C-alpha positions as CSV (number, residue, x, y, z in Angstrom):
1,X,36.6,4.6,90.6
2,X,36.1,6.9,93.4
3,X,36.6,5.0,97.0
4,X,35.2,7.1,99.7
5,X,36.9,5.0,102.6
6,X,40.3,5.8,101.0
7,X,40.3,9.3,101.6
8,X,42.1,9.4,105.0
9,X,44.8,7.1,103.9
10,X,45.3,9.5,100.9
11,X,45.6,12.2,103.1
12,X,48.4,10.7,105.3
13,X,50.3,9.3,102.7
14,X,50.1,12.9,100.8
15,X,51.2,14.6,104.1
16,X,54.5,11.8,104.8
17,X,55.3,12.2,101.3
18,X,55.3,16.1,101.2
19,X,57.0,15.9,104.9
20,X,59.9,13.7,103.7
21,X,58.6,10.8,106.0
22,X,57.4,8.3,103.7
23,X,59.5,5.3,103.4
24,X,60.9,4.4,100.2
25,X,59.0,1.0,100.5
26,X,55.4,1.5,101.8
27,X,53.6,-1.8,102.3
28,X,49.9,-1.5,101.8
29,X,48.3,-4.6,103.6
30,X,44.8,-5.7,104.3
31,X,42.0,-8.2,103.2
32,X,41.5,-8.8,99.9
33,X,38.8,-5.9,98.4
34,X,39.4,-3.1,100.4
35,X,41.2,-1.0,97.9
36,X,44.7,-1.5,98.7
37,X,45.8,-2.0,94.7
38,X,43.6,1.1,93.7
39,X,45.5,3.4,96.9
40,X,48.8,1.9,95.6
41,X,48.2,3.2,92.1
42,X,47.4,6.5,93.2
43,X,50.2,6.6,95.3
44,X,52.4,5.9,92.5
45,X,50.8,8.5,90.2
46,X,51.2,10.9,93.0
47,X,54.9,10.1,93.2
48,X,55.6,10.4,89.3
49,X,53.3,13.9,88.8
50,X,55.1,16.7,88.0
51,X,52.5,19.3,89.0
52,X,50.5,17.7,91.9
53,X,47.4,19.7,92.7
54,X,47.1,19.3,96.4
55,X,47.2,15.9,97.4
56,X,46.0,14.8,93.9
57,X,47.9,13.9,90.4
58,X,47.6,16.6,88.3
59,X,46.2,14.5,85.2
60,X,47.7,17.0,82.9
61,X,51.4,16.8,83.1
62,X,53.5,14.7,80.8
63,X,53.8,12.1,83.7
64,X,50.3,11.9,84.2
65,X,49.7,11.3,80.5
66,X,52.3,8.5,80.2
67,X,50.8,6.9,83.5
68,X,47.3,7.1,81.5
69,X,48.6,5.7,78.3
70,X,50.6,2.9,80.4
71,X,53.6,4.1,78.9
72,X,55.6,6.0,81.7
73,X,59.7,5.0,81.1
74,X,60.0,5.3,85.1
75,X,56.9,3.3,86.2
76,X,57.4,-0.6,86.7
77,X,54.5,-2.9,87.3
78,X,55.6,-6.0,88.9
79,X,53.1,-9.1,88.3
80,X,53.0,-12.6,87.9
81,X,53.8,-13.7,83.9
82,X,51.4,-15.4,82.5
83,X,53.1,-18.7,82.2
84,X,54.0,-18.6,86.1
85,X,52.3,-19.2,89.6
86,X,54.7,-17.0,91.3
87,X,56.7,-13.8,90.8
88,X,60.2,-15.4,89.6
89,X,63.9,-13.9,90.6
90,X,64.3,-13.0,87.0
91,X,61.6,-10.4,87.3
92,X,63.0,-8.8,90.2
93,X,66.6,-8.5,88.9
94,X,65.1,-7.0,85.8
95,X,63.3,-4.2,88.1
96,X,66.4,-3.8,90.0
97,X,68.2,-2.7,86.7
98,X,65.5,-0.5,86.0
99,X,65.4,1.2,89.1
100,X,69.0,2.1,88.7
101,X,68.8,3.9,85.8
102,X,68.6,7.8,85.7
103,X,64.6,8.6,85.5
104,X,63.6,9.7,82.0
105,X,60.6,12.1,83.6
106,X,60.8,13.9,86.8
107,X,63.0,13.0,89.6
108,X,61.1,9.5,90.5
109,X,61.2,6.2,89.6
110,X,58.6,3.6,91.2
111,X,58.2,0.0,91.1
112,X,54.7,-1.5,92.2
113,X,53.9,-5.1,93.3
114,X,50.4,-5.5,93.4
115,X,50.7,-9.0,94.6
116,X,54.0,-8.8,96.9
117,X,52.9,-12.0,98.3
118,X,53.6,-13.6,95.0
119,X,57.2,-13.6,95.1
120,X,58.9,-16.7,95.6
121,X,62.0,-17.4,98.0
122,X,64.7,-16.4,95.5
123,X,62.7,-13.4,94.1
124,X,62.3,-12.2,97.8
125,X,66.1,-12.7,98.7
126,X,67.0,-10.8,95.4
127,X,64.6,-7.9,96.4
128,X,66.2,-7.4,99.8
129,X,69.4,-5.5,98.9
130,X,67.0,-3.2,97.2
131,X,65.4,-2.5,100.1
132,X,68.1,-2.2,102.1
133,X,70.2,0.3,100.2
134,X,67.7,2.2,97.8
135,X,68.6,4.2,94.9
136,X,67.9,8.0,95.5
137,X,64.4,9.0,93.9
138,X,63.5,5.1,93.8
139,X,60.5,4.0,95.4
140,X,58.8,0.4,95.8
141,X,55.3,0.4,96.5
142,X,54.1,-3.4,97.7
143,X,50.5,-4.6,97.8
144,X,49.7,-7.6,100.1
145,X,46.6,-9.5,101.0
146,X,48.4,-11.8,103.7
147,X,51.5,-10.0,105.0
148,X,52.7,-12.7,107.2
149,X,53.4,-14.6,104.0
150,X,56.2,-12.2,103.1
151,X,59.5,-13.1,104.8
152,X,60.0,-11.2,108.2
153,X,63.3,-9.6,106.5
154,X,60.9,-7.9,103.5
155,X,58.5,-6.7,106.1
156,X,61.0,-5.2,108.5
157,X,62.4,-3.0,106.0
158,X,58.9,-1.6,104.6
159,X,56.4,1.0,106.1
160,X,53.5,-0.5,106.8
161,X,50.2,0.9,106.0
162,X,47.1,-1.4,107.1
163,X,43.7,-1.0,105.4
164,X,40.5,-2.5,107.0
165,X,37.2,-3.0,105.7
166,X,35.1,0.5,106.0
167,X,32.0,0.9,108.3
168,X,29.1,-0.9,107.2
169,X,27.1,2.1,106.3
170,X,29.6,3.5,104.1
171,X,30.1,0.1,102.2
172,X,26.6,-0.3,102.1
173,X,26.0,3.4,100.5
174,X,29.0,2.9,97.9
175,X,27.7,-0.6,97.0
176,X,24.2,0.8,96.2
177,X,25.4,3.3,94.0
178,X,27.8,0.8,91.9
179,X,25.4,-2.3,92.3
180,X,22.1,-0.3,92.3
181,X,20.5,-3.0,90.1
182,X,20.9,-5.4,92.8
183,X,18.2,-5.8,95.5
184,X,19.4,-4.4,98.9
185,X,19.1,-7.9,101.0
186,X,21.6,-9.6,98.4
187,X,24.3,-6.5,98.3
188,X,23.9,-6.7,102.3
189,X,24.5,-10.6,102.4
190,X,27.5,-10.2,99.8
191,X,29.1,-7.5,102.4
192,X,28.6,-10.0,105.1
193,X,30.1,-12.9,102.7
194,X,33.0,-10.7,101.7
195,X,34.0,-9.7,105.3
196,X,32.7,-6.2,104.7
197,X,35.2,-5.5,102.0
198,X,33.2,-3.8,99.3
199,X,35.2,-4.6,96.3
200,X,35.3,-8.1,96.9
201,X,31.3,-7.8,97.4
202,X,31.0,-6.0,93.9
203,X,32.8,-8.7,92.2
204,X,30.9,-11.3,94.1
205,X,27.6,-9.5,92.8
206,X,28.9,-8.7,89.2
207,X,30.5,-12.0,88.0
208,X,27.9,-14.4,89.2
209,X,29.9,-15.3,92.0
210,X,26.9,-14.9,94.8
211,X,24.6,-17.0,92.9
212,X,27.3,-19.6,92.5
213,X,27.6,-19.3,96.3
214,X,24.0,-19.8,97.0
215,X,24.2,-23.1,94.8
216,X,27.0,-24.5,96.9
217,X,25.0,-23.8,99.8
218,X,21.9,-25.4,98.6
219,X,24.0,-28.7,97.7
220,X,25.5,-28.8,101.1
221,X,22.3,-28.3,103.2
222,X,19.0,-30.0,100.9
223,X,18.2,-33.1,102.2
224,X,17.7,-34.4,98.6
225,X,20.9,-33.0,97.0
226,X,22.8,-35.6,94.8
227,X,26.3,-34.6,96.7
228,X,27.9,-37.9,95.1
229,X,27.4,-37.1,91.4
230,X,30.4,-36.8,89.0
231,X,28.4,-33.9,87.2
232,X,28.7,-32.3,90.6
233,X,32.4,-32.2,91.0
234,X,32.8,-31.5,87.5
235,X,31.0,-28.3,88.0
236,X,33.2,-27.6,91.1
237,X,36.5,-28.2,89.5
238,X,35.8,-25.8,87.0
239,X,36.8,-23.1,89.5
240,X,38.5,-25.3,92.0
241,X,39.7,-22.1,93.7
242,X,36.3,-20.2,94.1
243,X,34.7,-23.5,95.1
244,X,37.0,-23.9,98.2
245,X,36.6,-20.3,98.8
246,X,32.9,-20.8,99.3
247,X,33.4,-24.1,101.1
248,X,35.4,-22.4,103.7
249,X,32.8,-19.2,103.8
250,X,29.8,-21.2,104.6
251,X,31.8,-23.5,107.4
252,X,32.7,-20.3,109.1
253,X,29.3,-19.0,108.8
254,X,27.9,-22.5,110.2
255,X,30.5,-22.6,113.0
256,X,29.2,-19.1,113.9
257,X,25.8,-19.9,114.2
258,X,26.6,-23.3,116.2
259,X,28.0,-20.6,118.5
260,X,25.1,-18.8,118.6
261,X,26.9,-15.5,117.0
262,X,25.2,-16.0,113.3
263,X,24.7,-12.2,111.2
264,X,21.5,-10.7,111.3
265,X,22.5,-9.2,107.9
266,X,22.7,-12.5,106.3
267,X,19.2,-13.4,105.0
268,X,19.8,-16.8,104.2
269,X,21.7,-17.4,107.7
270,X,18.6,-19.6,109.0
271,X,19.4,-22.2,106.5
272,X,22.7,-22.8,107.8
273,X,22.6,-26.0,110.4
274,X,22.8,-25.0,113.7
275,X,23.4,-28.7,115.1
276,X,26.3,-29.8,113.9
277,X,29.5,-30.8,115.8
278,X,31.8,-27.8,116.3
279,X,34.8,-29.7,115.9
280,X,33.7,-31.7,112.9
281,X,32.8,-28.3,111.2
282,X,36.3,-27.0,112.3
283,X,38.2,-29.7,110.5
284,X,36.1,-29.5,107.2
285,X,36.9,-25.9,107.4
286,X,40.5,-26.0,107.8
287,X,40.5,-28.8,104.8
288,X,38.2,-25.8,102.6
289,X,41.3,-23.5,103.5
290,X,44.0,-26.1,102.5
291,X,42.0,-27.1,99.7
292,X,42.4,-23.7,98.1
293,X,45.8,-23.4,98.9
294,X,46.3,-26.7,97.1
295,X,44.2,-25.5,94.2
296,X,46.1,-22.1,94.0
297,X,49.5,-23.9,93.6
298,X,47.9,-26.5,91.4
299,X,49.7,-29.2,93.4
300,X,46.8,-31.3,94.2
301,X,44.1,-33.3,91.8
302,X,41.1,-31.7,92.8
303,X,38.6,-34.2,91.8
304,X,40.4,-36.1,94.4
305,X,40.6,-33.6,97.1
306,X,36.9,-32.1,96.4
307,X,35.7,-35.7,96.1
308,X,37.2,-36.8,99.8
309,X,35.9,-33.6,101.2
310,X,32.5,-34.1,99.9
311,X,32.4,-37.6,101.3
312,X,33.2,-36.5,104.6
313,X,30.5,-33.7,104.5
314,X,28.0,-36.5,103.5
315,X,29.0,-38.7,106.5
316,X,28.5,-35.7,108.6
317,X,25.0,-34.8,107.1
318,X,23.7,-38.7,107.3
319,X,24.9,-38.7,110.9
320,X,22.9,-35.6,111.7
321,X,19.9,-37.1,109.8
322,X,19.9,-40.3,112.0
323,X,20.2,-38.4,115.5
């Protein structure tokens, strides 16, 4: 998948790599949906390729063939195990052992963390020694949506590359190419709702999330909506993380509208209440963010937390209707 806004980053990384100025642990950071993982995968392939063509992996050498088949013996992808909610220390210890072995193909070994934020404390501490004393030819490529959640000791030993959402015209053109069947107002709205992140906007449009978000908005602002029904809570709990994320998005946009800075690129902006107390909106927005964290950790009963949030929202809407 071609992501044109990554070209300048590829050029910069390639120049550092060829000049020997690329640190052994690049940390590619930025908001979700801007192409961090795609860039990190490209970098791993470029490091392992035996005969790069210009800045690109050749796609034909033995290393590229093994990467394409997912069987390269010197490439180690680190992700959250299916039965865990975080990357455990055992995964890091196993990676360290593998990275100390002699390469089987070429001269490099690469470990790729697609979600470095997901390391638990013990895992991060175990990785620290490898970052401090890397083996020759060993590279660790880390991706992070929330670099502030990584220990400062990890961040300080990485070479940071920050990715930001591309200009809206570039993002919009790319989205039109990959989601051409979606109408232009919906594509524009999805980009705004995704904070300008093209991949997040695409996922929103392709996986039905955009329609779900609109349904949640209707539930919040429609005067006749039954916000107290058990069926509504059941629906919201099926994807509690996504529900909290949509609640936070809509609350943030409502706060913007109250301040008079609603986006002109959001077709449904005029449906957002503009007369709610900003301090109440801010409190509910913070609760939504905390709710998402709790849902991700699996540490909170979602029927209770979502129900409590809905009661506060309902009270806010009732006080509005009495004014």
